[in-house]
KOLKOL-444065 format. One record per residue (C-alpha): residue in three letters; x, y, z; residue number from 1. Coordinates in nm, 4 decimals. Last residue first. Layout:
BEGIN
type->ALA u->X v->Y w->Z seq->NUM
...
END
This chain:
BEGIN
type->LEU u->7.8054 v->5.0520 w->1.4876 seq->230
type->GLN u->8.1438 v->5.0123 w->1.5984 seq->229
type->CYS u->8.2308 v->5.2986 w->1.8287 seq->228
type->ALA u->8.4918 v->5.4880 w->1.7584 seq->227
type->CYS u->8.6446 v->5.5540 w->2.1475 seq->226
type->ASP u->8.6183 v->5.9044 w->2.2817 seq->225
type->LYS u->8.4188 v->5.8248 w->2.6133 seq->224
type->GLN u->8.6568 v->5.5119 w->2.6600 seq->223
type->LEU u->8.6140 v->5.3592 w->2.9735 seq->222
type->VAL u->8.3367 v->5.6048 w->3.1405 seq->221
type->TRP u->8.3119 v->5.6830 w->3.5177 seq->220
type->GLY u->8.1021 v->5.7117 w->3.7894 seq->219
type->VAL u->8.1157 v->5.7640 w->4.1755 seq->218
type->ARG u->7.7782 v->5.8607 w->4.3475 seq->217
type->GLY u->7.8219 v->5.8119 w->4.7564 seq->216
type->GLU u->8.0510 v->5.5435 w->4.8657 seq->215
type->THR u->7.8402 v->5.4348 w->5.1912 seq->214
type->GLN u->7.6141 v->5.2755 w->4.9190 seq->213
type->ILE u->7.8537 v->4.9964 w->4.8447 seq->212
type->ASN u->7.7422 v->4.8206 w->5.1762 seq->211
type->LEU u->7.7859 v->4.8237 w->5.5416 seq->210
type->GLU u->7.4921 v->4.6400 w->5.7225 seq->209
type->GLU u->7.6152 v->4.2949 w->5.5795 seq->208
type->ASP u->7.8990 v->4.3006 w->5.8316 seq->207
type->GLU u->8.1592 v->4.0464 w->5.7359 seq->206
type->LEU u->8.2715 v->4.0138 w->5.3410 seq->205
type->PRO u->7.9752 v->4.1934 w->5.2023 seq->204
type->ILE u->7.9816 v->4.0856 w->4.8313 seq->203
type->TRP u->7.9578 v->4.3641 w->4.5552 seq->202
type->LEU u->7.8886 v->4.2959 w->4.1875 seq->201
type->THR u->7.8248 v->4.6184 w->3.9857 seq->200
type->ALA u->7.5932 v->4.5710 w->3.6643 seq->199
type->HIS u->7.2758 v->4.7125 w->3.8343 seq->198
type->ASP u->7.4647 v->5.0225 w->3.9620 seq->197
type->GLY u->7.6163 v->5.0232 w->4.2964 seq->196
type->LEU u->7.9280 v->5.2070 w->4.1735 seq->195
type->GLU u->7.8292 v->5.4144 w->3.8497 seq->194
type->ARG u->7.9001 v->5.3631 w->3.4894 seq->193
type->ARG u->7.8862 v->5.5503 w->3.1774 seq->192
type->THR u->7.8476 v->5.3930 w->2.8080 seq->191
type->LYS u->8.1118 v->5.4856 w->2.5819 seq->190
type->LEU u->8.3051 v->5.1772 w->2.6073 seq->189
type->CYS u->7.9631 v->4.9848 w->2.4880 seq->188
type->CYS u->7.9674 v->4.6509 w->2.6059 seq->187
type->PRO u->7.6745 v->4.7287 w->2.8641 seq->186
type->HIS u->7.4751 v->4.8946 w->2.5868 seq->185
type->ARG u->7.3900 v->5.2475 w->2.6879 seq->184
type->GLY u->7.6569 v->5.5177 w->2.5315 seq->183
type->CYS u->7.5884 v->5.4277 w->2.1778 seq->182
type->THR u->7.2674 v->5.2475 w->2.1337 seq->181
type->HIS u->7.3391 v->4.8618 w->1.9847 seq->180
type->ASN u->7.3240 v->4.7702 w->1.6052 seq->179
type->ARG u->7.6596 v->4.5704 w->1.6840 seq->178
type->GLU u->7.5335 v->4.4090 w->1.9849 seq->177
type->TYR u->7.7950 v->4.2503 w->2.2313 seq->176
type->GLY u->7.6836 v->3.9758 w->2.4647 seq->175
type->PRO u->8.0044 v->3.8147 w->2.5098 seq->174
type->LEU u->8.2532 v->4.0457 w->2.4146 seq->173
type->GLU u->8.4787 v->4.0777 w->2.1004 seq->172
type->GLU u->8.2888 v->4.3720 w->1.9865 seq->171
type->SER u->8.4780 v->4.5486 w->2.2747 seq->170
type->ARG u->8.7985 v->4.5147 w->2.0846 seq->169
type->GLU u->9.1304 v->4.3543 w->2.2314 seq->168
type->MET u->8.9900 v->4.0738 w->2.4028 seq->167
type->MET u->9.1893 v->3.9204 w->2.6930 seq->166
type->ALA u->9.0518 v->3.5392 w->2.7456 seq->165
type->PHE u->9.1770 v->3.5141 w->3.0751 seq->164
type->GLY u->9.2874 v->3.1672 w->3.2093 seq->163
type->ARG u->9.5623 v->3.2564 w->3.4511 seq->162
type->GLY u->9.8298 v->3.2736 w->3.1831 seq->161
type->ARG u->9.6194 v->3.4971 w->2.9603 seq->160
type->TYR u->9.6399 v->3.7213 w->3.2920 seq->159
type->LYS u->10.0006 v->3.7215 w->3.2993 seq->158
type->HIS u->10.0284 v->3.7781 w->2.9276 seq->157
type->ILE u->9.8523 v->4.1153 w->2.9442 seq->156
type->ALA u->10.0990 v->4.2019 w->3.2191 seq->155
type->GLN u->10.3613 v->4.0862 w->3.0198 seq->154
type->GLU u->10.2135 v->4.3199 w->2.7221 seq->153
type->ASP u->10.2070 v->4.6549 w->2.9128 seq->152
type->ALA u->9.9117 v->4.8430 w->2.7802 seq->151
type->SER u->9.9621 v->5.1152 w->2.5446 seq->150
type->ALA u->9.6080 v->5.1172 w->2.3927 seq->149
type->VAL u->9.4900 v->5.0729 w->2.7494 seq->148
type->THR u->9.1276 v->4.9144 w->2.7903 seq->147
type->VAL u->9.1935 v->4.5419 w->2.7426 seq->146
type->LEU u->8.8772 v->4.3644 w->2.7959 seq->145
type->GLY u->8.8615 v->4.0546 w->3.0314 seq->144
type->VAL u->8.6999 v->3.7560 w->3.0096 seq->143
type->ASN u->8.7380 v->3.4667 w->3.2561 seq->142
type->LYS u->8.3597 v->3.4343 w->3.2974 seq->141
type->MET u->8.3313 v->3.5684 w->3.6169 seq->140
type->THR u->8.5409 v->3.8760 w->3.4790 seq->139
type->TRP u->8.3190 v->3.9227 w->3.2054 seq->138
type->GLU u->7.9598 v->3.9408 w->3.3867 seq->137
type->PRO u->8.1631 v->4.0800 w->3.7109 seq->136
type->TYR u->8.2704 v->4.4126 w->3.5346 seq->135
type->LEU u->8.3158 v->4.6559 w->3.8309 seq->134
type->CYS u->8.4161 v->4.3703 w->4.1226 seq->133
type->VAL u->8.3692 v->4.5052 w->4.4649 seq->132
type->ILE u->8.4841 v->4.3015 w->4.7710 seq->131
type->GLY u->8.3087 v->4.4106 w->5.1186 seq->130
type->TYR u->8.2658 v->4.6969 w->5.3609 seq->129
type->HIS u->8.6235 v->4.7670 w->5.4374 seq->128
type->ALA u->8.6871 v->4.7646 w->5.0849 seq->127
type->VAL u->8.8297 v->4.4935 w->4.8520 seq->126
type->TYR u->8.8844 v->4.5682 w->4.4857 seq->125
type->ASN u->8.8148 v->4.4921 w->4.1085 seq->124
type->MET u->8.8879 v->4.6195 w->3.7986 seq->123
type->VAL u->9.1728 v->4.3704 w->3.7242 seq->122
type->CYS u->8.9589 v->4.1980 w->3.4562 seq->121
type->THR u->8.8501 v->4.5142 w->3.3139 seq->120
type->SER u->9.1962 v->4.5620 w->3.1433 seq->119
type->HIS u->9.4990 v->4.7915 w->3.1549 seq->118
type->PHE u->9.3718 v->4.9795 w->3.4779 seq->117
type->ARG u->9.2146 v->5.3090 w->3.4434 seq->116
type->THR u->8.9032 v->5.2389 w->3.6053 seq->115
type->ILE u->9.1200 v->5.1664 w->3.9437 seq->114
type->THR u->9.2242 v->5.5137 w->3.9155 seq->113
type->HIS u->8.8812 v->5.6523 w->3.9262 seq->112
type->VAL u->8.7937 v->5.4012 w->4.1793 seq->111
type->VAL u->9.0306 v->5.5484 w->4.4299 seq->110
type->HIS u->8.8067 v->5.8637 w->4.4972 seq->109
type->ARG u->8.8453 v->6.2327 w->4.4161 seq->108
type->GLU u->9.1601 v->6.1339 w->4.2251 seq->107
type->THR u->9.5239 v->6.2588 w->4.3660 seq->106
type->THR u->9.6069 v->5.9244 w->4.4154 seq->105
type->SER u->9.8534 v->5.7208 w->4.6349 seq->104
type->THR u->9.9491 v->5.3953 w->4.5513 seq->103
type->LEU u->10.1275 v->5.1626 w->4.8187 seq->102
type->ASP u->10.2945 v->4.8527 w->4.6497 seq->101
type->ILE u->10.3373 v->4.5762 w->4.9292 seq->100
type->LYS u->10.6041 v->4.3164 w->4.8840 seq->99
type->ALA u->10.6732 v->4.0300 w->5.1417 seq->98
type->GLY u->11.0462 v->3.9770 w->5.1707 seq->97
type->ALA u->11.0624 v->3.8102 w->5.4980 seq->96
type->GLU u->11.2288 v->4.1257 w->5.6602 seq->95
type->ASN u->10.9402 v->4.3431 w->5.5559 seq->94
type->LYS u->10.8712 v->4.5112 w->5.1847 seq->93
type->LEU u->10.7640 v->4.8623 w->5.0444 seq->92
type->THR u->10.7060 v->4.9988 w->4.7089 seq->91
type->LEU u->10.5970 v->5.3326 w->4.6678 seq->90
type->ILE u->10.3728 v->5.4629 w->4.3943 seq->89
type->VAL u->10.2627 v->5.8236 w->4.3258 seq->88
type->THR u->9.9670 v->5.8761 w->4.1091 seq->87
type->SER u->9.8103 v->6.1439 w->3.9476 seq->86
type->GLU u->10.0458 v->6.1263 w->3.6364 seq->85
type->SER u->9.8481 v->5.8355 w->3.4960 seq->84
type->TYR u->9.9426 v->5.4576 w->3.5857 seq->83
type->SER u->10.0966 v->5.2354 w->3.3013 seq->82
type->THR u->10.4369 v->5.2189 w->3.4715 seq->81
type->THR u->10.7883 v->5.1600 w->3.3699 seq->80
type->THR u->11.0547 v->5.2403 w->3.6366 seq->79
type->ILE u->11.3966 v->5.2760 w->3.5342 seq->78
type->PRO u->11.6806 v->5.4095 w->3.8310 seq->77
type->SER u->11.4925 v->5.1616 w->4.0434 seq->76
type->PRO u->11.2981 v->5.2685 w->4.3415 seq->75
type->VAL u->11.4635 v->5.2529 w->4.6978 seq->74
type->GLN u->11.2496 v->5.0404 w->4.9294 seq->73
type->VAL u->11.0162 v->5.1934 w->5.1656 seq->72
type->ASN u->11.0253 v->4.9740 w->5.5037 seq->71
type->TYR u->10.7328 v->4.7397 w->5.6051 seq->70
type->GLY u->10.7250 v->4.5882 w->5.9867 seq->69
type->GLN u->10.3590 v->4.6654 w->6.0464 seq->68
type->GLU u->10.4524 v->4.9704 w->6.2011 seq->67
type->ASN u->10.6072 v->5.1029 w->5.8931 seq->66
type->LEU u->10.2796 v->4.9690 w->5.7192 seq->65
type->PHE u->10.0653 v->5.2246 w->5.9311 seq->64
type->VAL u->10.2875 v->5.4995 w->5.8898 seq->63
type->LEU u->10.2553 v->5.4924 w->5.5056 seq->62
type->LEU u->9.8677 v->5.4469 w->5.5545 seq->61
type->ILE u->9.8310 v->5.7448 w->5.7468 seq->60
type->ALA u->10.0931 v->5.9349 w->5.4869 seq->59
type->PHE u->9.8337 v->5.8467 w->5.2100 seq->58
type->ASN u->9.5482 v->5.9751 w->5.3730 seq->57
type->THR u->9.5067 v->6.3036 w->5.1610 seq->56
type->SER u->9.6616 v->6.1356 w->4.8646 seq->55
type->THR u->9.4007 v->5.9151 w->4.8200 seq->54
type->VAL u->9.4518 v->5.5424 w->4.8873 seq->53
type->TYR u->9.5333 v->5.2430 w->4.6733 seq->52
type->ILE u->9.6756 v->4.9121 w->4.7902 seq->51
type->ASP u->9.8411 v->4.6539 w->4.6056 seq->50
type->LEU u->9.9747 v->4.3333 w->4.7613 seq->49
type->ASP u->10.1966 v->4.0930 w->4.6255 seq->48
type->GLN u->10.2811 v->3.7796 w->4.5027 seq->47
type->PRO u->9.8776 v->3.6883 w->4.4877 seq->46
type->VAL u->9.8176 v->3.3117 w->4.4809 seq->45
type->PHE u->9.6483 v->3.1765 w->4.2134 seq->44
type->LYS u->9.2820 v->2.9743 w->4.1293 seq->43
type->GLY u->9.2332 v->2.8973 w->4.4826 seq->42
type->GLY u->8.9515 v->3.1448 w->4.5259 seq->41
type->GLN u->8.8524 v->3.3381 w->4.1995 seq->40
type->LEU u->8.6550 v->3.6262 w->4.3798 seq->39
type->VAL u->8.9552 v->3.6428 w->4.6728 seq->38
type->ALA u->9.2223 v->3.5947 w->4.4072 seq->37
type->LEU u->9.1137 v->3.8882 w->4.2045 seq->36
type->ALA u->9.1217 v->4.1131 w->4.5138 seq->35
type->ALA u->9.4785 v->4.0093 w->4.5451 seq->34
type->SER u->9.6152 v->4.0481 w->4.1915 seq->33
type->GLY u->9.5337 v->4.3981 w->4.1703 seq->32
type->SER u->9.2982 v->4.5823 w->4.4618 seq->31
type->LEU u->9.3283 v->4.6612 w->4.8183 seq->30
type->VAL u->9.1302 v->4.9799 w->4.9083 seq->29
type->ALA u->9.1976 v->5.2893 w->5.1159 seq->28
type->GLY u->8.9188 v->5.5063 w->5.2607 seq->27
type->THR u->9.1065 v->5.6323 w->5.5499 seq->26
type->THR u->8.9031 v->5.5331 w->5.8335 seq->25
type->MET u->8.7464 v->5.2447 w->5.7343 seq->24
type->MET u->9.0722 v->5.0997 w->5.5821 seq->23
type->VAL u->9.2250 v->5.1681 w->5.8960 seq->22
type->ALA u->8.9752 v->4.9747 w->6.0653 seq->21
type->ARG u->9.0041 v->4.6645 w->5.8180 seq->20
type->MET u->9.3641 v->4.6456 w->5.8650 seq->19
type->VAL u->9.3273 v->4.5958 w->6.2183 seq->18
type->THR u->9.0557 v->4.3296 w->6.1940 seq->17
type->TRP u->9.2252 v->4.1763 w->5.8817 seq->16
type->ASP u->9.5490 v->4.1287 w->6.0358 seq->15
type->LEU u->9.8602 v->4.1882 w->5.8331 seq->14
type->ASN u->10.1720 v->3.9850 w->5.8385 seq->13
type->PHE u->10.1594 v->3.9647 w->5.4537 seq->12
type->ARG u->10.0876 v->3.5899 w->5.4116 seq->11
type->LYS u->9.8351 v->3.6593 w->5.6896 seq->10
type->LEU u->9.6712 v->3.8894 w->5.4275 seq->9
type->ILE u->9.5782 v->3.6479 w->5.1904 seq->8
type->GLN u->9.4653 v->3.4062 w->5.4657 seq->7
type->VAL u->9.1906 v->3.6868 w->5.5591 seq->6
type->PHE u->9.1332 v->3.7312 w->5.1861 seq->5
type->THR u->9.0385 v->3.3515 w->5.1503 seq->4
type->ASP u->8.8483 v->3.3408 w->5.4931 seq->3
type->HIS u->8.6438 v->3.5975 w->5.3592 seq->2
type->MET u->8.5494 v->3.4654 w->5.0437 seq->1
END
């Protein structure tokens, strides 16, 4: 996985050693297709790079990417996005045409933005200490749960094309139990999760002394107001 990730960064003219230091300093993470490509090495090649950082450190990342030859692109007049109002997205490109989407969030932790993605199969990221998969039991079985009612159909279709079974309802998930304890069952959308819990997969890319515990207590619920099918 380490070699796969390093090769992905090279395609975008980024050095892992330098990038890692920047990520460690700012708390930035890489998510989207690139993170999934690391988990499923060799299945597809990401066409762009998605970097997420809190608004406090947004300027640091922007300066760093400028130094790497990336320039901000003028946004199109009509932009559609499924992100919340707490995010700002800038698209940058270098002279070779490599594209990076830099997303700033006012959330306390970037994970809160990642857990609002359109489906669980893209709720993965690479931090300075390793790669994190929030829903590994489904993701590694090529199963994704669509969690946003207004999800972009084109995005869902893209992951179906990559071999994912995209489920619209939690009761379609492997392991779902109809008579489960609401708010506790792994397939229940009301169940609270936390980084580093027993259901999170994290794999160190290099230094095993650095780990997910450095993140502190970060929790989320996919859909706390969902109508559970009991």
